[in-house]
C-alpha positions in Angstrom: 0.1 0.1 0.3 0.8 3.9 -0.2 1.1 5.9 3.0 0.4 10.3 2.6 0.7 11.7 5.6 1.6 14.8 7.7 3.5 16.2 10.6 4.0 19.4 12.3 6.5 19.6 14.6 8.0 22.5 16.6 11.1 21.5 18.1 12.9 23.2 21.1 15.5 22.7 24.0 14.3 25.8 26.4 11.7 27.7 27.5 11.8 30.6 25.2 9.8 30.9 22.6 12.4 32.6 20.3 14.8 29.3 20.2 11.8 27.1 18.4 11.2 25.9 15.0 7.8 25.1 13.0 8.6 22.4 10.8 5.7 21.7 8.3 7.0 18.6 6.4 5.0 15.8 3.9 6.0 12.5 3.4 5.1 9.7 1.3 6.2 5.4 2.0 8.2 7.1 5.1 9.8 9.6 2.3 10.5 13.1 3.1 9.7 14.9 -0.4 9.2 18.4 1.4 9.3 20.9 4.4 8.7 24.3 5.4 10.9 25.4 8.5 10.2 28.6 10.0 14.0 28.7 10.6 14.8 28.5 6.5 11.0 30.6 5.8 9.9 28.3 3.0 9.1 25.4 1.3 11.8 22.9 0.4 11.8 19.9 -1.7 14.4 16.8 -1.6 12.6 14.7 -4.7 11.7 15.4 -7.9 7.8 16.2 -6.5 8.3 18.4 -3.7 11.0 20.5 -6.0 7.9 21.4 -8.1 5.2 20.8 -5.5 7.5 24.1 -3.5 8.4 26.1 -6.1 4.5 26.9 -6.5 3.8 26.7 -2.7 7.1 29.6 -2.7 4.9 31.5 -5.2 1.5 31.0 -3.8 -0.2 32.4 -0.3 0.9 29.7 1.2 4.2 30.7 2.0 2.7 33.4 4.2 0.7 31.4 5.9 2.6 29.1 6.4 4.8 31.4 7.8 2.3 32.4 10.7 2.5 28.9 12.1 5.8 29.6 14.3 3.0 32.2 16.6 0.1 30.2 16.0 0.7 26.8 16.4 3.4 26.8 18.4 3.4 29.0 21.2 -0.1 28.8 22.2 0.7 24.6 22.2 4.4 25.1 23.5 3.7 27.7 26.5 0.3 24.5 28.0 3.2 21.5 27.0 6.1 23.7 29.3 4.6 25.0 31.6 2.1 21.3 32.9 5.6 19.3 32.3 7.9 21.3 34.0 4.7 21.3 37.1 5.6 17.7 36.6 9.6 17.2 37.3 
């Protein structure tokens, strides 16, 4: 069978919000073919299909929306997670 999935990820190693990196990846059959990283600020393709899609997404409104996901998705959720984790450690 074939498997396609997407992953939203917030990577951080401190409680400082400016250290957070937002990563959004698409996978097909366990192979990552495209990624948006808040550190890079654009989509990057890793396969032929991923490169074509990255070009399209970087020239459309999707790249602007994705640039705001660090604040919308990570900042909102990481604060809750770290507060919860720190009170239990």
